[in-house]
C-alpha positions as CSV (number, residue, x, y, z in Angstrom):
1,M,8.8,-26.1,27.8
2,T,10.6,-22.9,28.6
3,A,8.7,-19.7,28.1
4,R,10.3,-17.1,25.9
5,P,11.2,-13.9,27.7
6,A,8.9,-11.0,26.9
7,K,10.3,-8.4,24.6
8,S,11.1,-5.1,26.1
9,K,9.0,-2.1,25.0
10,S,12.0,-0.6,23.2
11,A,12.7,-3.8,21.3
12,A,9.0,-4.1,20.3
13,K,8.7,-0.5,19.1
14,K,8.7,-0.2,15.4
15,T,11.1,2.2,13.6
16,M,9.7,5.2,11.9
17,A,10.6,3.6,8.6
18,A,8.7,0.5,9.4
19,Q,5.6,2.6,10.3
20,A,5.8,4.9,7.3
21,D,3.5,4.8,4.2
22,V,5.6,5.3,1.1
23,H,2.6,6.6,-0.9
24,A,1.9,9.3,1.6
25,L,5.6,10.2,1.8
26,Y,5.8,10.4,-2.0
27,E,2.9,12.8,-2.1
28,R,4.4,15.1,0.5
29,A,7.9,15.0,-1.0
30,V,7.2,15.2,-4.7
31,Q,3.7,16.5,-5.4
32,D,2.0,19.9,-5.1
33,P,-1.5,19.3,-6.5
34,G,-3.0,22.6,-5.3
35,N,-0.5,24.7,-7.1
36,D,-0.7,22.5,-10.2
37,V,-4.4,23.0,-10.4
38,K,-4.1,26.8,-10.1
39,F,-1.4,26.8,-12.8
40,F,-3.3,24.6,-15.2
41,N,-6.4,26.7,-14.8
42,R,-4.6,30.0,-15.2
43,I,-2.8,29.0,-18.4
44,Y,-5.8,27.3,-19.9
45,K,-8.0,30.3,-19.4
46,K,-5.3,32.6,-20.7
47,L,-4.9,30.6,-23.9
48,R,-8.5,29.5,-24.5
49,G,-10.5,32.3,-22.9
50,H,-12.7,30.0,-20.7
51,D,-12.3,27.7,-17.7
52,P,-11.5,24.0,-18.3
53,V,-13.8,21.3,-16.9
54,S,-12.3,17.9,-17.6
55,L,-8.8,16.7,-16.7
56,R,-6.9,13.5,-17.5
57,E,-3.9,12.7,-15.4
58,D,-1.6,10.2,-16.9
59,F,0.7,8.2,-14.6
60,C,-1.7,9.3,-11.9
61,G,-0.3,7.2,-9.1
62,T,-2.5,7.8,-6.0
63,A,-4.7,10.3,-8.0
64,V,-4.3,13.1,-5.5
65,L,-4.2,15.6,-8.4
66,C,-7.4,14.1,-9.7
67,A,-9.1,14.6,-6.3
68,E,-7.7,18.2,-6.0
69,W,-9.0,19.0,-9.5
70,V,-12.5,17.8,-8.9
71,K,-12.6,19.6,-5.5
72,S,-11.8,22.9,-7.3
73,G,-15.1,23.1,-9.2
74,A,-18.6,21.6,-8.9
75,E,-18.7,20.6,-12.6
76,R,-15.2,19.3,-12.9
77,T,-14.3,15.7,-13.7
78,A,-11.1,13.8,-13.7
79,L,-9.8,10.6,-15.3
80,G,-6.7,9.0,-13.9
81,V,-4.6,6.4,-15.7
82,D,-1.8,4.3,-14.2
83,L,-0.3,0.9,-14.7
84,S,-0.2,0.0,-11.0
85,Q,-3.5,-1.3,-9.6
86,E,-2.1,-1.4,-6.1
87,T,-1.3,2.3,-6.2
88,I,-4.7,3.1,-7.7
89,N,-6.4,1.1,-4.9
90,W,-4.4,3.1,-2.3
91,G,-5.5,6.3,-3.9
92,L,-9.2,5.2,-3.9
93,E,-9.0,4.3,-0.2
94,H,-7.1,7.3,1.0
95,R,-7.8,10.1,-1.4
96,I,-10.9,9.6,-3.5
97,V,-13.5,7.9,-1.2
98,P,-12.6,10.1,1.8
99,A,-13.2,13.2,-0.3
100,G,-16.9,12.3,-0.3
101,R,-19.5,11.0,-2.8
102,A,-19.8,14.4,-4.6
103,V,-16.1,14.2,-5.4
104,A,-15.6,10.5,-5.9
105,S,-18.5,10.3,-8.3
106,R,-16.6,12.6,-10.7
107,V,-13.3,10.7,-10.6
108,S,-12.6,7.7,-12.8
109,L,-9.4,5.7,-12.4
110,V,-8.2,3.2,-15.0
111,C,-5.4,0.7,-14.7
112,A,-4.0,0.7,-18.3
113,D,-1.1,1.7,-20.5
114,V,-1.5,5.5,-21.0
115,R,-1.0,5.0,-24.8
116,E,-4.2,2.9,-25.0
117,V,-6.7,5.1,-23.3
118,K,-8.1,7.8,-25.7
119,K,-11.6,8.4,-24.4
120,P,-13.4,10.3,-23.1
121,K,-11.9,13.4,-24.7
122,V,-10.9,16.0,-22.1
123,D,-10.1,19.7,-21.9
124,M,-6.7,19.1,-20.4
125,A,-4.2,16.2,-20.0
126,C,-1.1,16.1,-17.9
127,A,2.0,13.9,-17.3
128,L,3.8,15.1,-14.2
129,N,6.9,14.1,-12.2
130,F,8.7,13.2,-15.4
131,S,6.8,9.9,-15.6
132,Y,6.8,10.0,-19.4
133,Y,10.6,9.6,-19.2
134,C,9.8,5.9,-19.0
135,F,9.5,6.0,-22.8
136,K,13.2,5.8,-23.7
137,R,12.9,5.5,-27.5
138,R,11.8,8.3,-29.7
139,D,9.1,6.2,-31.4
140,E,7.6,5.2,-28.0
141,L,7.4,8.8,-26.8
142,L,5.9,10.0,-30.2
143,D,3.2,7.3,-29.9
144,Y,2.4,8.5,-26.4
145,F,2.1,12.1,-27.5
146,R,-0.1,11.1,-30.4
147,A,-2.4,9.2,-28.1
148,V,-2.6,12.3,-25.8
149,H,-3.4,14.5,-28.9
150,A,-6.2,12.1,-29.9
151,G,-7.7,12.2,-26.4
152,L,-8.0,15.9,-26.2
153,A,-11.0,18.1,-27.1
154,K,-10.7,20.5,-30.0
155,D,-9.3,23.3,-27.8
156,G,-7.4,21.0,-25.4
157,L,-4.1,21.5,-23.7
158,F,-1.4,19.1,-22.6
159,F,0.8,19.9,-19.7
160,L,4.1,18.1,-18.8
161,D,7.0,19.0,-16.6
162,L,10.6,18.5,-17.3
163,L,14.0,18.5,-15.6
164,G,17.3,20.0,-16.7
165,G,20.5,21.8,-15.8
166,T,24.1,20.8,-15.5
167,E,23.5,18.7,-12.4
168,A,20.8,16.7,-14.2
169,L,23.5,15.2,-16.4
170,V,25.7,13.7,-13.6
171,E,25.4,11.2,-10.8
172,G,24.7,12.6,-7.3
173,S,22.0,13.1,-4.7
174,T,20.1,16.0,-3.1
175,D,18.3,16.0,0.3
176,N,15.2,17.9,1.2
177,D,14.3,18.1,4.9
178,H,10.5,17.8,5.6
179,G,10.9,17.8,9.4
180,D,9.7,14.3,10.2
181,F,11.7,12.8,7.3
182,V,14.3,13.7,4.7
183,Y,13.5,13.1,1.0
184,R,16.6,12.1,-0.9
185,W,16.7,12.1,-4.7
186,E,19.6,10.1,-6.1
187,Q,20.7,10.0,-9.7
188,A,22.6,6.7,-9.4
189,R,23.8,6.4,-13.1
190,F,23.8,8.6,-16.2
191,D,24.8,7.6,-19.7
192,A,26.1,10.6,-21.6
193,L,25.6,8.8,-24.9
194,T,22.0,7.8,-24.5
195,H,20.8,10.0,-21.7
196,D,19.5,6.9,-19.9
197,F,19.5,7.5,-16.2
198,L,18.7,5.5,-13.1
199,C,17.2,7.3,-10.2
200,H,16.1,6.4,-6.7
201,I,14.0,8.0,-4.0
202,H,15.0,7.3,-0.4
203,F,13.4,8.4,2.8
204,L,15.5,9.0,6.0
205,F,14.0,9.4,9.5
206,P,15.1,11.1,12.7
207,D,15.4,7.8,14.6
208,G,18.1,6.7,12.1
209,S,15.9,4.3,10.2
210,K,15.7,4.5,6.4
211,L,13.5,3.4,3.4
212,L,16.2,3.0,0.7
213,E,15.1,2.8,-2.9
214,A,11.5,3.3,-1.9
215,F,11.0,4.2,-5.6
216,T,13.3,3.5,-8.6
217,Y,13.1,4.9,-12.1
218,D,14.9,3.7,-15.2
219,W,14.4,6.7,-17.5
220,R,15.7,8.7,-20.4
221,L,16.4,12.4,-19.7
222,W,14.7,14.2,-22.6
223,M,15.7,17.7,-23.5
224,A,13.3,20.6,-24.1
225,P,14.0,21.0,-27.8
226,E,13.5,17.2,-28.3
227,L,10.2,17.4,-26.5
228,R,9.0,20.4,-28.5
229,D,9.9,18.7,-31.8
230,L,8.1,15.5,-30.8
231,L,5.0,17.4,-29.6
232,L,4.7,19.3,-32.9
233,E,5.3,16.1,-34.9
234,A,2.5,14.4,-32.9
235,G,0.1,17.0,-34.1
236,F,0.1,19.8,-31.5
237,S,-0.1,23.2,-33.0
238,K,2.0,25.2,-30.6
239,V,4.2,24.5,-27.5
240,H,4.7,27.0,-24.7
241,A,7.7,26.8,-22.2
242,Y,7.2,28.3,-18.8
243,W,9.8,29.5,-16.3
244,E,9.4,30.2,-12.6
245,K,10.2,33.7,-11.3
246,T,12.5,34.0,-8.4
247,N,12.8,36.5,-5.5
248,A,15.9,38.5,-4.5
249,E,17.3,35.4,-2.7
250,G,17.0,33.3,-5.8
251,E,14.1,31.3,-4.4
252,G,11.2,30.2,-6.6
253,T,8.0,32.3,-6.2
254,G,5.5,29.9,-7.7
255,V,4.8,32.4,-10.5
256,F,5.5,31.2,-14.1
257,Y,6.0,33.2,-17.3
258,E,7.1,32.5,-20.9
259,P,10.7,33.6,-21.3
260,D,12.5,34.6,-24.5
261,Y,15.9,33.3,-23.3
262,V,17.0,31.2,-20.3
263,E,20.5,30.9,-19.1
264,N,21.3,27.3,-18.0
265,Q,21.5,26.6,-14.3
266,E,22.8,23.8,-12.1
267,I,19.3,22.3,-11.8
268,W,15.9,23.4,-13.0
269,W,12.4,22.1,-13.3
270,T,9.6,23.6,-15.3
271,Y,6.4,23.1,-17.4
272,L,5.6,22.8,-21.1
273,A,2.1,23.3,-22.4
274,A,1.1,22.0,-25.8
275,E,-2.0,23.3,-27.7
276,R,-4.0,20.8,-29.6
């Protein structure tokens, strides 16, 4: 027998893409749980006059927002709902359990269809990162909004974010440099007749390696007036639209207000809040 030659260190070294964790990359690229918690709390207190205690995060993924919510108050509880048990398990291992028993004991994660979970009733519910766009038919989205309404306490609020602007209606991609990786958002296909759109998340690394189509979304792009009408039809009493203030350079400041009029832009992202 002839022994195989030993691999060189350079050949054996894994690429940055091979070593990367897609869930951790997604959290860094897409999520901002600390600011979400601050925004939710501020708006709830403004509209309801007291602090919220319980949160339900639909399409919770790794449940990093659930963890951040519970950390923000000793009495706070969180319920996370997602269809992927694998992603929930990752969140338990990397976000919930490491936060300590005092936090973990107040977080419940359920693998289920978000339309089927209606208890326990909560002060606030949220659906972020446009995940509810997976409901491409009007009746499906209406059913989901009705389920959210049924799962809220009497003075509950429902928060969701939405995407818009002229560039949201065309194919293309944008890059965001995070230093040790580039997050690329690609709109691969858009149907002007149905607003169905296919999107991918890619991660690119300094060593030239890539994670292409790390996440893929087959969605419908819902417009703000459509969402408002559906929320009211589902039983919500009022819908608030928020817009981010910008500085002199046109950059977002993280401060949101309710505008009377908004001129369309190339791309925008914002929140809606629906009162039960």
